[in-house]
N, C-alpha and C positions, 0 to 999 in steps of 0.2 A: 410429564418432563420433571426434571430434578428444580426442585423449590431452591431457587439459590437463599433465597432467607433464612431459611432450615440451617446451609453452614454459613451464615455472614459469619459467627461466634468463631467460628476456626479462622478462615481465612480468608477475608472480605475482599480482599484487592490484592493487585500483586505489587511488592514492592520493583523499582527499579532506579535505574539512573540513566545517563542522558546516551551514553554508549548503548541500550537497547533500542536507540529509536531511529527506525534508518531516515534520514534528512538528506536536503542538497550540498551540507556543508560537508558530509561524508564522503563525497564521491571527489576524488583527484582527478583533475581536470588537466592537460596540458596548457599553459599559456601563454598568450603572445602579448608584447606590447603596443600600445594605442595611444595616439595622442588626442585628446581629450582639452576641452577650452573652459574655461569661468567664464563666468555670466561679463565680465568684464574683456574678458577674449585671452585672459592669460595661457598660454600651454602649459599641460602637464600630464605627465605619462601616468595611465593605467595599464594593471596588467587585469586583461580578461579568459575566462577558459574558452574553449577551441574543442571542436573535436569529440571524439567518444571516448566519454568518461572511464578512469580506471575505476572498475565498481570493487569495493572496499568489501573486506572479507565479508562483513555481518549481514553484507547483504541477502546470502544463502541465509541467512540464519529465521530470517523471514517466511521462509518455505515451510509446511509439514508434509505428511504423509498420512492418504488416507485407506484403511484396508476395509474388507470386509468382516474380520476375525481379527483374536485377540492372536490366534494361531499364525494365521497369515503376516501380523504384523510382526510376528517373534522369528518368524522365517525369511521375512524378504521377500515374501511372492510375489512376481511381476501381475500385477494387477490390483487395480483401484485409482484414485485420483490425490490431487495435489491442494493444497488447502495454503492458510496464511493467515498472519495473526495483524489487526489491527486495536490501537489504545484509542482511551479518552479520560483523559485527568479524571481525578476522583476531588474530593473536597479537601486532601490530602496534599500538599505537595508531593510527598513521597512515594505514593501511590497512583496506582493506574487502574483502569479498567480493561480487561481484555477480551477480545474476542475471535477466537479461531471463525474463520471467514474459507467457504468452499460454495459448489455448485449444487443446487437442489437435489439434480439429478444421479450424482455421484453421491451423497453423506445419504437421503431420504428415498429415492426412487431406487437406487442403486445398491442399496444398501451397504455401502463403504463409509460407514460411519464411526469407525475406530481411528484414532487419533496418533499419531507417533510424532514424539520430537525428539532431538537429541539431547542430551546431557554430558556437560562438562568435563565427569570422567571419562571419554569414547565412547558411550554405552549410548541405550536408547531408553526413555521410557513411554508406555504406553495408555491411552486414556480406552479403556472400554466401554465405549460410549455406542447406543443404540440408536436408531433413525430414528426415534422419539424421544431423543436428545437433544434434538436440534430446532431452529425457529426456522421458521421461513416464512414469505410473502405467497401465497399460493399465485400472485401474479408474475412473479421475475423466479427465474433461474437459480439464486443466490438461497443456502441457508447459513446460519450465525448460529456460534454455540459460547457462553461465558463461560472463562476458564480462568481460575486462578492459579497464575505460572511461581514458582521460586527459583529467583535469580541463581541465588548456591548454584541451581538442582539442573536447573535446565539450561540450554543454548539456545535464546530464539532473539528475535528481534523483531518490533514492530513497526506497522503504519501510524502515525499519527493521523486523529480526524483533521487536524488541521492541514494536512498534505494532499489530500482529495482535492480533486477537478474538478471545479463547481461549475455548475452552468454557466457562472458568470465569470469564475475567471478565465474559463476556456473564452470564453464571445470577448474578455477583455484581452486576452493574449494571442486572440488568432492563432488556438492550437488546431490544427485540422490535416488535409490531404499532403504528406511528405515529411512531417514531423516522424523525429525517429523517435522506437520504444523498443522495448525489452519485455522480457517478462522470465520471471523465477519460477520454475516446477519441477516435476517430477517425469525423467526420460525411463520408464517403467526398464526396457532392456539391458539401461544402465544406470540404476538409481542410487549407489550402494549397499544394497544387501539385508544385512543388520540392522546398519545404522542409514541416515539420512545423507544424501550426496545430490542435492539438486541442480540441476544445471541450468544455463541461462539461452534465450534463444533471441533474433534480434531483429527486426523490420521497422517497417513505417506506418503509417495511417493512410489507408485509403480512400474512405469514407468517412465524413460526418456523421454521427447516428443518425438512423433509418429505422422503420419498422421490419423488424425480422423475425419470424418464428420458431421460438424456443422451443430445446423436450418437455417442456410441462404443457405444450398443446398451445400457449400464448403468444402475443405477438406483444415485444416490446423493441424500444431504442437498444440500436446495437451501435459499434463502431465495427466496421471490413476493417481487417488490418491484413495487411502484406507482408505474413509472415507464417513460416513453417510451424508445423504441429503435430499432434499425434495421439491417441487412448495415452490418460495418463498423466495430459498438463490440462486438463479442464479443471479449475478450480484453481488457478494460476494467476498470481495480480500481474496486471500490464503497466506497466511507467510508462509516463512520453520524457524526453528530454531535447534540453533545445537550446545550444551556445552560440556566443558573437560567432559571426562567418557563415551562420545558416539557416538565415531572415533573405531568401533573395529577393525580397522588394525592398531592402534595404540598397541597394545598387553597388556603390562604389565604397559606401559606407559600411559593409559586412560587420565591420569590429565594433561597432556600435548595437549591435543588435542583445538584448536582453537575454541574460542564461537562466532557461525554465526547467522544472524537475517536479513531477507530478504522479500520484497515483493516480492514471487514468480510470482502472479495469477492471473486472473480471474477466478471463477467458473461457468459455463455456462450450465451444463449438466450432466445428470447422466447413465450409463449403466444401463437396464429394464432386468429382468428375468419375466420367465411365470412359475405359479405352476398348474399342473394338477388339476382340480376336480374329485378326485373319493375315492371308499372305500378302505379302509387298515384296515387288520388283522394281528395285532403284533405278528410274530412266534418266538422260541426262537432262537437263531444263522442265524436268514432270514436275507439275505442282500437282496435290491432292485435292478433290474438290468433295471427297468425301466425308459426308459432317460426325464430328467426334464421337458420337451418339448412332446407333444404327439399330434398326432389328438384329437377333440374335446372341448369341455369345459376346459377353465382354466381362471387364477387370473392375474394381469400383476401389479409385485411390482418393486419396487428398489433393486438394488443387493448388494448396500453399494460401488460399486466403483466410484465414478465423476469424470468428467473431469476440466481442467482449463486452459486456455489458457497462454503463459507465460509473462512472465511481458516483455520483447522486444517489443512485439507487442502491448501490450496495451501503449506504447511509440511510436512505430511507429505511430499509428493513432494519440495523442497528438502531433505528430510532423510532423503531414502532413501540405503542404504548404499554405493551408486558414489560418489552428489556428498560424500558426508560424508570418503570415502576420499580424496577429491579434496581437499577440504578441509586436513585433517591433513595430507597431502603438502606442500600450497604453504607451511600454516603452519612445516612442520620444514624447509623450506627457507628462508624467511626467518628463523627461529631460527638456522642454519646459518649465513645471512652476516651473522649479529652483532647481528642487528635485533629481539631477542626482549624481551618487553615488559619493565622491572624489576620483580621481588618485592621487596617489604620486607623487613626485616631485623629478627627479633625482636633483643631488648637483648641473650639469651642468645649467641646467635650473634654477638656483636661481641669483637675478640681481646682477651684477659686486657689483654692493654698497652694496647689504645686507653680498652678501659674504666677500668683506673688511669687514664691518663689525666684522663679525662674527671673521675672523681672529687677528681683531687688537683686541677684548675682550679675546679670547683665550691667545693671549701675555701676555696681562696685567696683568692676571690671574697666568699667570708663573712665569710674574717678580717679582709680589708682596705677593710669597709662600716663608715660609722660605726654605731652604734648608735641608734633612734631617741629621742627623749624621751619617758619616759613621762607620759599627763599624768592630773589626779587623778580 
């Protein structure tokens, strides 16, 4: 694996501005007026977001494509998987740590480890990485790769880690079955060819996380989601959102619900279904009692029920000791170059002479200010 400490002096972290982060405030919701009341009972008008938001353009820039070779990436071969970018703050305000995230079965087991990202000039940039360049925890179907991107060259957005749906946040907001989700990934039959053109698919959470067998043979917590998928979407980020009017537990006060928008997890598999090949004669009022799968020939298809590993497992992989030590080394490197984040100075830490000057200046201003006349 590449040692980031060796290249820290070249480009230790990614420079960014807030436009490169995908957050709730960038979603464009329709809004409806709602009467609210102050603690004293005074009514006031509040405009609350409702319905499915219009997704901003930079939503698609969260995604990247994975290929088996540079040649496949250059030609846009219809094979591979999806990935996305996650960001973590550094010790310097204008820099972030960026990670490419995908599935282990895509980048490592399947060998689709070459990453392609769009450029601002309309082309694409290719990172010719191998399976050995990706980091993973053998317990999960997740692979991550630290990557330094250039905001002047690369067209990308990141999912900030503070947007991750933690266990605590899921519990507090009661996120679960019925909540709306969408994912951003690669539709291999129409994926943009020589450049990335990600697509968006929509659905709903079907079950809370339960243990499911992954492609690596290990069981892990997984959301079951009622959302269509197919080969190529593996590694896509899944987002959950809720707006006022979508919480049925609010009864008549639907507009009082709170808005949520979080990174839910990473898509990794779909449940299959088997359809028997046979003859069928339709008869009025007849209902087939033949099970979906019987002995004999059948067609294997996808059920429309997909799986996603929760955000907290992605965070666990990104925070594995080796990657944390790399981030600490880069932060130390940035600090040594004089880019350390400024720290607040307590009043007691100001030199006595400087504090005395401030007191003298304040006293002088008070003495030179004419007193205000008193009113009866």
